[in-house]
GUTIDREN-320471 format. One record per residue (C-alpha): residue in one letter; residue number from 1; y, x, z. Coordinates in nm, 2 decimals. Each point is the difference from the previous one (the first is absolute). Example, Ala and Ser with C-alpha at 12.3 -4.5 7.8 and 13.67 -1.06 7.14 Angstrom:
REM GUTIDREN-320471
<r code="a" pos="1" c2="-0.45" c1="1.23" c3="0.78"/>
<r code="s" pos="2" c2="0.34" c1="0.14" c3="-0.07"/>
//
This chain:
REM GUTIDREN-320471
<r code="x" pos="1" c2="0.00" c1="0.00" c3="0.00"/>
<r code="x" pos="2" c2="0.35" c1="0.12" c3="-0.07"/>
<r code="x" pos="3" c2="0.21" c1="0.09" c3="0.31"/>
<r code="x" pos="4" c2="0.35" c1="0.09" c3="0.11"/>
<r code="x" pos="5" c2="0.16" c1="0.13" c3="0.32"/>
<r code="x" pos="6" c2="0.19" c1="-0.23" c3="0.24"/>
<r code="x" pos="7" c2="0.32" c1="0.13" c3="0.15"/>
<r code="x" pos="8" c2="-0.18" c1="0.09" c3="0.33"/>
<r code="x" pos="9" c2="-0.26" c1="0.20" c3="-0.19"/>
<r code="x" pos="10" c2="-0.28" c1="-0.26" c3="0.00"/>
<r code="x" pos="11" c2="-0.20" c1="0.00" c3="-0.33"/>
<r code="x" pos="12" c2="-0.02" c1="-0.35" c3="-0.14"/>
<r code="x" pos="13" c2="-0.24" c1="-0.13" c3="-0.27"/>
<r code="x" pos="14" c2="0.03" c1="-0.27" c3="-0.25"/>
<r code="x" pos="15" c2="-0.21" c1="-0.16" c3="-0.28"/>
<r code="x" pos="16" c2="0.11" c1="-0.07" c3="-0.35"/>
<r code="x" pos="17" c2="-0.17" c1="-0.27" c3="-0.19"/>
<r code="x" pos="18" c2="0.08" c1="-0.15" c3="-0.34"/>
<r code="x" pos="19" c2="0.28" c1="0.06" c3="-0.26"/>
<r code="x" pos="20" c2="0.34" c1="-0.14" c3="-0.06"/>
<r code="x" pos="21" c2="0.30" c1="-0.05" c3="0.23"/>
<r code="x" pos="22" c2="-0.05" c1="0.14" c3="0.35"/>
<r code="x" pos="23" c2="-0.05" c1="-0.23" c3="0.30"/>
<r code="x" pos="24" c2="0.01" c1="0.17" c3="0.34"/>
<r code="x" pos="25" c2="-0.25" c1="-0.17" c3="0.24"/>
<r code="x" pos="26" c2="0.00" c1="0.01" c3="0.38"/>
<r code="x" pos="27" c2="-0.32" c1="-0.10" c3="0.19"/>
<r code="x" pos="28" c2="-0.01" c1="-0.21" c3="0.32"/>
<r code="x" pos="29" c2="-0.26" c1="-0.01" c3="0.27"/>
<r code="x" pos="30" c2="0.21" c1="0.12" c3="0.17"/>
<r code="x" pos="31" c2="-0.09" c1="0.36" c3="-0.07"/>
<r code="x" pos="32" c2="-0.30" c1="-0.07" c3="-0.23"/>
<r code="x" pos="33" c2="-0.09" c1="0.23" c3="-0.28"/>
<r code="x" pos="34" c2="0.12" c1="-0.13" c3="-0.33"/>
<r code="x" pos="35" c2="-0.36" c1="-0.02" c3="-0.15"/>
<r code="x" pos="36" c2="-0.02" c1="-0.36" c3="0.12"/>
<r code="x" pos="37" c2="0.26" c1="-0.10" c3="-0.26"/>
<r code="x" pos="38" c2="-0.22" c1="0.10" c3="-0.28"/>
<r code="x" pos="39" c2="0.19" c1="-0.04" c3="-0.33"/>
<r code="x" pos="40" c2="0.16" c1="-0.32" c3="0.13"/>
<r code="x" pos="41" c2="-0.21" c1="-0.24" c3="-0.20"/>
<r code="x" pos="42" c2="0.04" c1="0.18" c3="-0.32"/>
<r code="x" pos="43" c2="0.38" c1="0.05" c3="0.02"/>
<r code="x" pos="44" c2="-0.07" c1="0.36" c3="-0.11"/>
<r code="x" pos="45" c2="-0.05" c1="-0.15" c3="-0.35"/>
<r code="x" pos="46" c2="0.36" c1="-0.09" c3="-0.01"/>
<r code="x" pos="47" c2="0.17" c1="0.27" c3="0.22"/>
<r code="x" pos="48" c2="-0.04" c1="0.36" c3="0.11"/>
<r code="x" pos="49" c2="-0.09" c1="-0.05" c3="0.37"/>
<r code="x" pos="50" c2="0.11" c1="0.28" c3="0.23"/>
<r code="x" pos="51" c2="-0.17" c1="-0.08" c3="0.33"/>
<r code="x" pos="52" c2="0.10" c1="0.20" c3="0.31"/>
<r code="x" pos="53" c2="-0.24" c1="0.09" c3="0.28"/>
<r code="x" pos="54" c2="0.22" c1="-0.02" c3="0.30"/>
<r code="x" pos="55" c2="0.00" c1="0.30" c3="0.23"/>
<r code="x" pos="56" c2="-0.32" c1="0.04" c3="0.20"/>
<r code="x" pos="57" c2="-0.20" c1="-0.23" c3="-0.24"/>
<r code="x" pos="58" c2="-0.22" c1="0.05" c3="-0.29"/>
<r code="x" pos="59" c2="0.06" c1="0.34" c3="-0.17"/>
<r code="x" pos="60" c2="0.34" c1="0.05" c3="0.16"/>
<r code="x" pos="61" c2="0.04" c1="0.26" c3="0.28"/>
<r code="x" pos="62" c2="0.04" c1="-0.07" c3="0.38"/>
<r code="x" pos="63" c2="0.35" c1="0.07" c3="0.12"/>
<r code="x" pos="64" c2="0.07" c1="0.25" c3="0.27"/>
<r code="x" pos="65" c2="0.20" c1="-0.27" c3="0.19"/>
<r code="x" pos="66" c2="-0.18" c1="-0.34" c3="0.05"/>
<r code="x" pos="67" c2="0.34" c1="-0.16" c3="0.05"/>
<r code="x" pos="68" c2="0.06" c1="0.02" c3="-0.37"/>
<r code="x" pos="69" c2="-0.26" c1="-0.28" c3="-0.05"/>
<r code="x" pos="70" c2="0.28" c1="-0.24" c3="0.09"/>
<r code="x" pos="71" c2="0.09" c1="-0.19" c3="-0.32"/>
<r code="x" pos="72" c2="0.36" c1="0.09" c3="0.02"/>
<r code="x" pos="73" c2="-0.09" c1="0.37" c3="0.01"/>
<r code="x" pos="74" c2="-0.20" c1="-0.04" c3="-0.32"/>
<r code="x" pos="75" c2="0.30" c1="-0.11" c3="-0.20"/>
<r code="x" pos="76" c2="0.06" c1="0.36" c3="-0.09"/>
<r code="x" pos="77" c2="-0.37" c1="0.03" c3="-0.14"/>
<r code="x" pos="78" c2="0.08" c1="-0.28" c3="-0.24"/>
<r code="x" pos="79" c2="0.32" c1="0.16" c3="-0.11"/>
<r code="x" pos="80" c2="-0.17" c1="0.34" c3="-0.04"/>
<r code="x" pos="81" c2="-0.26" c1="-0.16" c3="-0.22"/>
<r code="x" pos="82" c2="0.27" c1="-0.16" c3="-0.21"/>
<r code="x" pos="83" c2="0.18" c1="0.34" c3="-0.04"/>
<r code="x" pos="84" c2="-0.34" c1="0.17" c3="-0.07"/>
<r code="x" pos="85" c2="-0.06" c1="-0.24" c3="-0.29"/>
<r code="x" pos="86" c2="0.34" c1="0.05" c3="-0.13"/>
<r code="x" pos="87" c2="0.09" c1="-0.37" c3="0.00"/>
<r code="x" pos="88" c2="0.36" c1="-0.11" c3="0.03"/>
<r code="x" pos="89" c2="-0.09" c1="-0.34" c3="0.11"/>
<r code="x" pos="90" c2="-0.35" c1="-0.15" c3="0.09"/>
<r code="x" pos="91" c2="-0.18" c1="-0.33" c3="-0.04"/>
<r code="x" pos="92" c2="-0.15" c1="-0.03" c3="0.35"/>
<r code="x" pos="93" c2="-0.31" c1="-0.21" c3="0.11"/>
<r code="x" pos="94" c2="-0.12" c1="-0.03" c3="0.36"/>
<r code="x" pos="95" c2="-0.28" c1="-0.18" c3="0.16"/>
<r code="x" pos="96" c2="-0.03" c1="-0.15" c3="0.34"/>
<r code="x" pos="97" c2="0.14" c1="0.25" c3="0.27"/>
<r code="x" pos="98" c2="0.12" c1="0.22" c3="-0.29"/>
<r code="x" pos="99" c2="0.26" c1="-0.26" c3="-0.04"/>
<r code="x" pos="100" c2="0.19" c1="0.13" c3="0.30"/>
<r code="x" pos="101" c2="0.01" c1="0.35" c3="-0.14"/>
<r code="x" pos="102" c2="0.11" c1="-0.13" c3="-0.34"/>
<r code="x" pos="103" c2="0.28" c1="-0.21" c3="0.16"/>
<r code="x" pos="104" c2="0.12" c1="0.29" c3="0.22"/>
<r code="x" pos="105" c2="0.00" c1="0.23" c3="-0.30"/>
<r code="x" pos="106" c2="0.20" c1="-0.26" c3="-0.20"/>
<r code="x" pos="107" c2="0.25" c1="-0.04" c3="0.28"/>
<r code="x" pos="108" c2="0.06" c1="0.37" c3="0.02"/>
<r code="x" pos="109" c2="-0.01" c1="0.07" c3="-0.38"/>
<r code="x" pos="110" c2="0.10" c1="-0.33" c3="-0.16"/>
<r code="x" pos="111" c2="0.11" c1="0.17" c3="-0.32"/>
<r code="x" pos="112" c2="-0.34" c1="0.17" c3="-0.05"/>
<r code="x" pos="113" c2="-0.19" c1="-0.33" c3="-0.03"/>
<r code="x" pos="114" c2="0.01" c1="-0.20" c3="-0.33"/>
<r code="x" pos="115" c2="-0.25" c1="-0.27" c3="0.11"/>
<r code="x" pos="116" c2="-0.20" c1="-0.07" c3="0.31"/>
<r code="x" pos="117" c2="-0.33" c1="-0.19" c3="0.00"/>
<r code="x" pos="118" c2="-0.12" c1="-0.10" c3="0.34"/>
<r code="x" pos="119" c2="-0.37" c1="-0.10" c3="0.00"/>
<r code="x" pos="120" c2="-0.10" c1="-0.21" c3="0.30"/>
<r code="x" pos="121" c2="0.23" c1="0.23" c3="0.18"/>
<r code="x" pos="122" c2="0.14" c1="0.03" c3="0.35"/>
<r code="x" pos="123" c2="0.38" c1="-0.01" c3="0.06"/>
<r code="x" pos="124" c2="0.06" c1="0.12" c3="0.36"/>
<r code="x" pos="125" c2="0.26" c1="0.22" c3="-0.16"/>
<r code="x" pos="126" c2="0.20" c1="-0.33" c3="-0.06"/>
<r code="x" pos="127" c2="-0.09" c1="-0.15" c3="0.34"/>
<r code="x" pos="128" c2="-0.28" c1="-0.22" c3="-0.14"/>
<r code="x" pos="129" c2="-0.34" c1="0.02" c3="0.17"/>
<r code="x" pos="130" c2="-0.32" c1="-0.20" c3="-0.03"/>
<r code="x" pos="131" c2="-0.11" c1="-0.20" c3="0.30"/>
<r code="x" pos="132" c2="-0.31" c1="-0.14" c3="0.16"/>
<r code="x" pos="133" c2="0.11" c1="-0.34" c3="-0.11"/>
<r code="x" pos="134" c2="0.02" c1="0.13" c3="-0.36"/>
<r code="x" pos="135" c2="-0.36" c1="0.12" c3="0.03"/>
<r code="x" pos="136" c2="-0.12" c1="-0.33" c3="0.14"/>
<r code="x" pos="137" c2="0.17" c1="-0.19" c3="-0.28"/>
<r code="x" pos="138" c2="-0.17" c1="0.21" c3="-0.27"/>
<r code="x" pos="139" c2="-0.33" c1="0.00" c3="0.19"/>
<r code="x" pos="140" c2="0.00" c1="-0.38" c3="-0.01"/>
<r code="x" pos="141" c2="-0.02" c1="0.01" c3="-0.37"/>
<r code="x" pos="142" c2="-0.34" c1="0.16" c3="0.01"/>
<r code="x" pos="143" c2="-0.19" c1="-0.26" c3="0.22"/>
<r code="x" pos="144" c2="-0.24" c1="-0.08" c3="-0.27"/>
<r code="x" pos="145" c2="-0.12" c1="0.36" c3="-0.04"/>
<r code="x" pos="146" c2="-0.35" c1="0.07" c3="0.14"/>
<r code="x" pos="147" c2="0.13" c1="0.30" c3="0.20"/>
<r code="x" pos="148" c2="0.29" c1="-0.19" c3="0.15"/>
<r code="x" pos="149" c2="-0.14" c1="-0.10" c3="0.34"/>
<r code="x" pos="150" c2="-0.10" c1="0.35" c3="0.11"/>
<r code="x" pos="151" c2="0.30" c1="0.17" c3="-0.15"/>
<r code="x" pos="152" c2="0.24" c1="-0.25" c3="0.17"/>
<r code="x" pos="153" c2="-0.17" c1="0.06" c3="0.34"/>
<r code="x" pos="154" c2="0.07" c1="0.37" c3="-0.05"/>
<r code="x" pos="155" c2="0.36" c1="-0.07" c3="-0.09"/>
<r code="x" pos="156" c2="0.03" c1="-0.19" c3="0.33"/>
<r code="x" pos="157" c2="-0.13" c1="0.30" c3="0.19"/>
<r code="x" pos="158" c2="0.24" c1="0.23" c3="-0.18"/>
<r code="x" pos="159" c2="0.30" c1="-0.22" c3="0.07"/>
<r code="x" pos="160" c2="-0.11" c1="-0.02" c3="0.37"/>
<r code="x" pos="161" c2="0.00" c1="0.38" c3="0.01"/>
<r code="x" pos="162" c2="-0.38" c1="0.04" c3="0.05"/>
<r code="x" pos="163" c2="-0.10" c1="0.07" c3="-0.36"/>
<r code="x" pos="164" c2="-0.25" c1="0.27" c3="-0.07"/>
<r code="x" pos="165" c2="-0.06" c1="0.21" c3="-0.31"/>
<r code="x" pos="166" c2="-0.27" c1="-0.26" c3="-0.10"/>
<r code="x" pos="167" c2="0.26" c1="-0.28" c3="0.03"/>
<r code="x" pos="168" c2="0.23" c1="0.19" c3="-0.24"/>
<r code="x" pos="169" c2="-0.28" c1="0.04" c3="-0.24"/>
<r code="x" pos="170" c2="-0.08" c1="-0.37" c3="0.03"/>
<r code="x" pos="171" c2="0.35" c1="-0.11" c3="-0.10"/>
<r code="x" pos="172" c2="0.00" c1="0.20" c3="-0.32"/>
<r code="x" pos="173" c2="-0.08" c1="-0.30" c3="-0.22"/>
<r code="x" pos="174" c2="0.33" c1="-0.16" c3="0.08"/>
<r code="x" pos="175" c2="0.18" c1="0.28" c3="-0.20"/>
<r code="x" pos="176" c2="-0.19" c1="-0.07" c3="-0.33"/>
<r code="x" pos="177" c2="0.02" c1="-0.29" c3="-0.23"/>
<r code="x" pos="178" c2="-0.38" c1="0.02" c3="-0.05"/>
<r code="x" pos="179" c2="-0.24" c1="0.16" c3="0.25"/>
<r code="x" pos="180" c2="-0.23" c1="0.14" c3="-0.27"/>
<r code="x" pos="181" c2="-0.18" c1="0.33" c3="-0.03"/>
<r code="x" pos="182" c2="0.31" c1="0.17" c3="-0.15"/>
<r code="x" pos="183" c2="0.22" c1="-0.12" c3="0.30"/>
<r code="x" pos="184" c2="-0.27" c1="0.11" c3="0.25"/>
<r code="x" pos="185" c2="-0.01" c1="0.35" c3="-0.15"/>
<r code="x" pos="186" c2="0.37" c1="0.02" c3="0.00"/>
<r code="x" pos="187" c2="0.03" c1="-0.10" c3="0.36"/>
<r code="x" pos="188" c2="-0.29" c1="0.23" c3="0.11"/>
<r code="x" pos="189" c2="0.21" c1="0.30" c3="-0.13"/>
<r code="x" pos="190" c2="0.30" c1="-0.08" c3="0.22"/>
<r code="x" pos="191" c2="-0.09" c1="0.20" c3="0.32"/>
<r code="x" pos="192" c2="-0.10" c1="0.33" c3="-0.19"/>
<r code="x" pos="193" c2="0.31" c1="-0.02" c3="-0.21"/>
<r code="x" pos="194" c2="0.24" c1="-0.06" c3="0.29"/>
<r code="x" pos="195" c2="0.18" c1="0.24" c3="0.23"/>
<r code="x" pos="196" c2="0.00" c1="-0.20" c3="0.33"/>
<r code="x" pos="197" c2="0.22" c1="0.24" c3="0.19"/>
<r code="x" pos="198" c2="0.27" c1="-0.01" c3="-0.28"/>
<r code="x" pos="199" c2="-0.04" c1="-0.38" c3="-0.02"/>
<r code="x" pos="200" c2="0.10" c1="-0.03" c3="0.36"/>
<r code="x" pos="201" c2="0.32" c1="0.19" c3="-0.05"/>
<r code="x" pos="202" c2="0.10" c1="-0.13" c3="-0.35"/>
<r code="x" pos="203" c2="0.19" c1="-0.31" c3="0.10"/>
<r code="x" pos="204" c2="0.16" c1="0.12" c3="0.32"/>
<r code="x" pos="205" c2="0.29" c1="-0.24" c3="0.08"/>
<r code="x" pos="206" c2="0.25" c1="0.28" c3="-0.01"/>
<r code="x" pos="207" c2="-0.09" c1="0.05" c3="-0.37"/>
<r code="x" pos="208" c2="0.19" c1="-0.31" c3="-0.09"/>
<r code="x" pos="209" c2="0.37" c1="-0.11" c3="-0.03"/>
<r code="x" pos="210" c2="-0.04" c1="-0.36" c3="-0.14"/>
<r code="x" pos="211" c2="0.37" c1="-0.07" c3="0.00"/>
<r code="x" pos="212" c2="0.09" c1="0.31" c3="-0.19"/>
<r code="x" pos="213" c2="-0.29" c1="-0.05" c3="-0.25"/>
<r code="x" pos="214" c2="0.09" c1="-0.37" c3="-0.05"/>
<r code="x" pos="215" c2="0.36" c1="0.10" c3="-0.08"/>
<r code="x" pos="216" c2="-0.11" c1="0.25" c3="-0.27"/>
<r code="x" pos="217" c2="-0.25" c1="-0.23" c3="-0.17"/>
<r code="x" pos="218" c2="0.23" c1="-0.30" c3="0.01"/>
<r code="x" pos="219" c2="0.24" c1="0.19" c3="-0.24"/>
<r code="x" pos="220" c2="-0.27" c1="0.19" c3="-0.20"/>
<r code="x" pos="221" c2="0.00" c1="-0.05" c3="-0.37"/>
<r code="x" pos="222" c2="-0.37" c1="0.10" c3="-0.04"/>
<r code="x" pos="223" c2="-0.25" c1="-0.27" c3="-0.12"/>
<r code="x" pos="224" c2="-0.27" c1="-0.09" c3="0.27"/>
<r code="x" pos="225" c2="-0.33" c1="-0.17" c3="-0.04"/>
<r code="x" pos="226" c2="-0.20" c1="-0.13" c3="0.31"/>
<r code="x" pos="227" c2="-0.36" c1="-0.09" c3="-0.08"/>
<r code="x" pos="228" c2="-0.17" c1="-0.22" c3="0.27"/>
<r code="x" pos="229" c2="-0.36" c1="-0.11" c3="0.02"/>
<r code="x" pos="230" c2="-0.05" c1="-0.38" c3="0.04"/>
<r code="x" pos="231" c2="-0.26" c1="0.07" c3="0.27"/>
<r code="x" pos="232" c2="0.18" c1="0.30" c3="0.17"/>
<r code="x" pos="233" c2="0.17" c1="-0.01" c3="0.34"/>
<r code="x" pos="234" c2="0.19" c1="0.32" c3="-0.03"/>
<r code="x" pos="235" c2="0.22" c1="-0.13" c3="-0.15"/>
<r code="x" pos="236" c2="-0.06" c1="-0.37" c3="-0.04"/>
<r code="x" pos="237" c2="0.15" c1="-0.11" c3="-0.34"/>
<r code="x" pos="238" c2="0.29" c1="-0.18" c3="0.18"/>
<r code="x" pos="239" c2="0.07" c1="0.32" c3="0.20"/>
<r code="x" pos="240" c2="0.00" c1="0.21" c3="-0.32"/>
<r code="x" pos="241" c2="0.25" c1="-0.25" c3="-0.14"/>
<r code="x" pos="242" c2="0.22" c1="0.04" c3="0.31"/>
<r code="x" pos="243" c2="-0.01" c1="0.38" c3="-0.05"/>
<r code="x" pos="244" c2="0.11" c1="-0.04" c3="-0.36"/>
<r code="x" pos="245" c2="0.31" c1="-0.19" c3="0.11"/>
<r code="x" pos="246" c2="0.12" c1="0.32" c3="0.17"/>
<r code="x" pos="247" c2="0.04" c1="0.18" c3="-0.33"/>
<r code="x" pos="248" c2="0.27" c1="-0.05" c3="-0.26"/>
<r code="x" pos="249" c2="-0.26" c1="-0.03" c3="-0.29"/>
<r code="x" pos="250" c2="-0.35" c1="-0.08" c3="0.11"/>
<r code="x" pos="251" c2="-0.28" c1="-0.23" c3="-0.12"/>
<r code="x" pos="252" c2="-0.33" c1="-0.11" c3="0.17"/>
<r code="x" pos="253" c2="-0.32" c1="-0.05" c3="-0.18"/>
<r code="x" pos="254" c2="-0.30" c1="-0.17" c3="0.19"/>
<r code="x" pos="255" c2="-0.34" c1="0.09" c3="-0.14"/>
<r code="x" pos="256" c2="-0.24" c1="-0.30" c3="0.04"/>
<r code="x" pos="257" c2="-0.31" c1="0.07" c3="0.20"/>
<r code="x" pos="258" c2="0.10" c1="0.35" c3="0.08"/>
<r code="x" pos="259" c2="0.00" c1="0.17" c3="0.34"/>
<r code="x" pos="260" c2="0.15" c1="0.33" c3="0.12"/>
<r code="x" pos="261" c2="-0.14" c1="0.21" c3="-0.29"/>
<r code="x" pos="262" c2="0.09" c1="-0.22" c3="-0.30"/>
<r code="x" pos="263" c2="-0.10" c1="0.26" c3="-0.26"/>
<r code="x" pos="264" c2="-0.36" c1="-0.05" c3="0.12"/>
<r code="x" pos="265" c2="0.01" c1="-0.37" c3="0.00"/>
<r code="x" pos="266" c2="0.16" c1="-0.05" c3="-0.35"/>
<r code="x" pos="267" c2="0.04" c1="0.33" c3="-0.17"/>
<r code="x" pos="268" c2="0.12" c1="-0.13" c3="-0.33"/>
<r code="x" pos="269" c2="0.27" c1="-0.23" c3="0.14"/>
<r code="x" pos="270" c2="0.11" c1="0.26" c3="0.25"/>
<r code="x" pos="271" c2="0.05" c1="0.28" c3="-0.27"/>
<r code="x" pos="272" c2="0.16" c1="-0.25" c3="-0.25"/>
<r code="x" pos="273" c2="0.24" c1="-0.12" c3="0.28"/>
<r code="x" pos="274" c2="0.12" c1="0.35" c3="0.09"/>
<r code="x" pos="275" c2="0.02" c1="0.12" c3="-0.35"/>
<r code="x" pos="276" c2="0.20" c1="-0.30" c3="-0.12"/>
<r code="x" pos="277" c2="0.24" c1="0.06" c3="0.28"/>
<r code="x" pos="278" c2="0.05" c1="0.37" c3="-0.08"/>
<r code="x" pos="279" c2="0.03" c1="-0.07" c3="-0.36"/>
<r code="x" pos="280" c2="0.31" c1="-0.21" c3="0.06"/>
<r code="x" pos="281" c2="0.19" c1="0.31" c3="0.09"/>
<r code="x" pos="282" c2="-0.10" c1="0.21" c3="-0.31"/>
//
């Protein structure tokens, strides 16, 4: 994998897939190796995907200072990658917890971002979080699923603060539109791909200045797309729509039958949706 050096000396790796206009992609997890993104449902057929392994994950190096796992400290990694690629402005895509890093980057370097695509993404950077009530609302949509009863009991234990690793494994089906063999294999790779120590530090409260970030994005002229899954709880489609209202120019697309990983649930529609959005600006 190609690599570059972050300002603090940490060696960071990234994947390049496909041909065409570059799309810089940030993974979620938080702090999960970017391999779980795959080629984003075939999006690499339309774009040259540049997919970063965040520090301490995948093929990237472990930093000397663990405090740099905090997402606001990783803004300089994204900027270093942009400079390394020689791009004046970037089309930026982020999934899940990667949304916070993308938003923090955009707030600090608004003129470096041409478009922002947030895929079932978190927005703590803008003061929006996903709650237990949101999880319950989405879970209720899955009552007819054969796995629902056991998974919902595990959710209750997690919310009560007594959840075990087995309970976290049991609730995995809630994050996928279909709990098929592909989804099960994808979920099974989560632990080995994730840096749990880094994940605990990633979203430290001190990383965020929601008032400042909202002020920047409210006047930002970049185009923004929020993709929500119909069955996802983070964010619920209506929460994604509320996040979109914080931007000057944003649109929300809800993918039917999709969960938190919509490129797995409906690869064709996902890739076509992102590509159509990006094509509007070229």
